[in-house]
N, C-alpha and C positions, 0 to 999 in steps of 0.2 A: 107135728109139728118139733119134732127134733130135723126133719129130712131137711123144712124151712128156713131155720135156726144156719143148714149145716150148709144150704144157699147163701144165705145171708153173708155170714163167714165169710165166703170165697168171695163173692160180689167184693168186700168187703178189703179184701188184702190184693184182689186186681186192680179198686179203685187206689188202693194207696200205693202197687206200685206207677200207675198212668202219671198221677199224681204229685209225686215224688221224680219223675223221670222230665216231667214237664216241669218243672222247676229247676233242676238243673239240667236241663237238655242244653240253654242260652248258654251257662257260663260251662261248661262244657267246648259248647262251638266257638267260644270268645277268645279260649286256651286257644284250640286248634289253629286256630287263626293267626299267630305268632311262630317266626319261624324252628324256631330254637323251644319250641312248646314241650319235648321232649322230655328239655333236661329238668323240667322244674316234676320231679316226681312228688315231692312232699304236698302241693298241690294237689296231685293225680290221688295218692295214696288219700290224704282228706277226701276230696267229693268219694270216694271210692266208698270210702270209709261209712262217712252220711248217708249215705243212696243204700250202704246193707242193712245197718242198721233203720234206719227207716221203718223198710222192709219187715221189719220183724215188729219194731214197736207199731207199724198197725194192725200187725196178727197178735200186739198186747202176748207177746213170745220174746221176751228178753233173751239171747243164750246165758246158758249156765257155762265158761273155761275150767279148762286141767290143765297147767303149765306143768309138763313133767321136765327135771332138773334139763338144764342147759336150753329147753327149749324157747327160753325169750334171749336167747343173747342177739348179733344183730350179722354173724356172718352167714355170705352166699350159701345157698343149700338148694337143694330140688324137693319140693314138700309134696307128697306121695299122701292120698286119699282115696278111700272107698266113695263109690259114687249110686247113688240111689234114687236123687231128685233135683228138679232144676231147679232148689233152692240152697244146694252145696255152692254153687261159686259164691254169695250174698253171703253165706254164712262166715268159710275162709275171711274173704273179702271185707268182713264186719270184726271179727274175731284176731286175726293176726298180726305182729308189734312189727311186721313189713309191709309191705308193697310187694304184692304175690301179682307175677305173670304171670297168668293163666294161660292154659293152652285146651281150646276148646274146637269142637265142632261147627263147619262150615252155616250149618242150622240158624246158628246164635248172632250169626251176621243178621239176618235177614229181619228177624226181629224192631221192629218199629220203635226208633230211634236211639232203642236201650240195645242194638245189633250195628252202628253205624260208630256209637261210642266202642263196642267192645272192641270192633276190629281195627279203630283207631288205638287202644293202647292196651290191648292183648294179642296173640298171636294165635291163628286162623289154622284148622285145620278142616281138610277134605280126605273122609278114611281111604274114600274111592281114588285118591289118586294118589300116584306113588311123586309125583312130584310133587304134591302140593305137600307130605309126607318130609319129604326131601327140605324141603325150601321150612318148617316147619321146625324142623329137628337143627339146623342151620340156627332160624331166628333165637331158641331157645338157647344156645350156645353162645348168640353174640349178647343176647341179655346181664346173660350170668358174668360173663365179660366187664361190662357197665357195673358190674354192686349187685347184681339185682337177683330174686332169689323166682324160682318157676315153678309154677303149679300144675304138677300132669295125673290127672285123671286112672290109671294105667288098665282101671277094668276095658275103657274105650266106649265106652258106652254105660247109659246107665242100669246099672243090676236089677233083670230082672226076676229074680230070686232071691230077695232081699231078707234078712239083711249079712245072709254072712257071706263074705268073700270065696272068689275060687278061684280065677287067674287073674298074672295083670299082665300085659305086655311088655318087650323087653325096656320101652324107648325113656323111659326117665331113668333106668338105674345106666344102661347106654352113657347119660349124657350125663348124669351124676360122676362116674366113673371113669370116663374120658376128661374130666374138668378136676375131676378129683373132691370133690367135696359133700360133705355129708348127705344122706336121705334125710327130710324129716315126715317119719310119718304121722297120720292123723286118721283117726278112728272116730269118723261123723256117724250119732250115736245114731236119735233119731228124726232123720228128716223125711227118712223112707216113709214114715208114717203120718208126718205133717203134710206135706205132698208128694203120694204117689208118686211112682212113674205110669206118665201119661194118661195117667190120672183126673179126669176136669171136677174135683177136690180140693179142699185146703181144711186139717185137721188139725187143732189143741192138743198140742203135747206136749211134752217139757221138750224142749230145745237144749241139748250136750253135745258136746264138743269136747275131745283128746288131741293136746298135743304133747305126744310120745317123744321119749327120749334120743334124738340125731343119732344114727346109725355112721360114722366114718366111712369111708371109700378109700382114703391116703390107700397104698400100694395092690390097690385088688386090681381084678385085672378080669379081661369079658368072660374069662373063663369063672368069675365070680357072679358073673350075677344072674343062675339060676337058685343060687344060695341066698341072697339077695331078696328079691324076690318072698320066698319065702319067710324070710324073715320075719319082711313088715307086715304078709301076708297074717301069717300069727299072731302080732302084735297087733294089728286091727280086730283082725276077731278074735283074741281075748278076751280087750276090749266090752266088741260089742257081745259075747255072750255074755254078762258080767249082766245084763239090764234084759236080753232077750232071749234067755238058754232053753229055752221051749223050743223053738225054730233054728238048733244047732240040732235038734236028734234025730236023727238019719227018715223019720220019716214024718218031719213036721215042717217044706219047705213051704215060701210063699212064692205064688209064681204070680205075676203080673202080666196084663193080656201081652199080646207082642207086639 
């Protein structure tokens, strides 16, 4: 009986995703017809937030958000979060006080309807292409120059041994230091339970996200990247450990399918 209910819940969640996309797609498509549509950031933010919240509404799971000191200002920042689920982008899109320009892998652009919108409004990266990585790096700095914040998942892919963060790539931290703007650490607490990586299942769970105090980068150089990465990893892991201490014990790692 439980297995049947879980399948119904999964199909209901997918139905919600599809219906919301079908409703919003014509609006996005109309917006993209205007030559200067990229200047209508407030409209894009509204559409993105509406879609993201709708997805959580359909799963009966509105997010619980905690903003730490300084995290609700509207300064341009590089948002850095742990990455364990397909739900991470919608969650940050729904809960952030800013319009976030996400850097996402190119496979997202292949998802029907959603992929076309994502490739138009965010930054697409092919991790196997050095040229693509350079273009994404340049595009991120261009967005920052326009006063927009960029969101990057520095693990590079969804964590196969959640929830603990282990390693970060340098890109997000290079951008923040080069532009001398703060890093905004974000702890996504429960998405690895709600929609596990690569698993065809949807589970109900509390949905919590924490926006930590921003970390300034003024005066830092490339020599400080490793220390900055470790500081952010420790910030996120400390928060995750509060909720899932069992998985932070040495011999209790959860390994998801490769």
